Residue, then its C-alpha position, 0 to 999 in steps of 0.5 A: m500500500k505504501k508503494i502505491g502512495n509513493f507512486l501516486f505522489d511521484i506522479v502528482v509531483g511530476v505533473w506539478l513540475i511539468v506544469a510549473i515549468f510550462v507556466t514559467i516559460c509562458l510567462l518568461s516568453y511574454n512579449e510587450f503585449k502580454v502574449s506568450v510568443f515562441g519563435n513564429t507561434s503565439l499562444l493567445i487566450i481569448d478572455s471575452d466573448a468579442m470574437e464569437p461565434d468563431f471563438k469563444e471565451g476561454d479558448l486557447l488559440i495557437i497561431k503561427r505567424n505567417s510572412d506578409n506574402k502569405i497574408n492576402v486581402g480577404d484573410k481574417v487575421f489577429y492583430y494588436n491595436s493600441a490606437l484607442d488608448s494606452n491599453v493594447w487590444i487584440y482584434y480579429d478582422t478581415v484584411q481589406n487592403k495590402t500595401p508592401i512598404t519594404r521587403d520586410e514591412t507591409t501595411f495592411v488596412i484592417d477595419g478601415e485602419k492602417v496596421s503595420s505588419q509588426y502588429i499582425i499576430g497571424k492568420a485565423n485560418g490554420s490556427k489551432v483552437m483548444h476549448k477551455a484550455g485558455t481558461f486554465l492557462g489564464i489562471f495559471t499565468s495570473r499573479w495569484g495563479f502563479m503564486f499558488l501553483v508555483i511559489f507556494p508549493t516550492l516554498f513549502a517543499i524547501i521548508y519541508e526539506i530543511m526541516m528533514i535535514i534538521d531532524a536527521r541532524r538531531e538524530l545523528k547527534m542522539a545517536s552519537k551521544n548514545e554511543e558514548 
């Protein structure tokens, strides 16, 4: 019975370790718009119902950044927009016009506004959707979620290990006194 308990404990600790490392990597890979970016791939959490019916609140989108040449008029894209106020908003709309500026820079007209290609996240076509996974990732990457998921368990594990070392040292002292 004790072996089964140890096995289950090891599985729980292993899963926690994997989740904690993944969440930490997601937080460390935030861009200036608070979106996790891994190379050309972005993890976008849908946190409102503004993109319904295509995407629902709580969805996690895995979006691959396309080159400007692969984004055409009529494509639906995700993009950053901070023109309205100091907050950055993520929008989802159709490209109405495309104007190449340089080899690496293109200006798109989306919803009547000019958007530089550096603010394009990627095309909606081809993005992968994980329903409800965005809710969990959003909770885990929040300040409170990270504190309760990573920081507190790590702190408790360190304190537990220190207590075990102190107990072992006491036992060694007691054993050496008994031998004398």
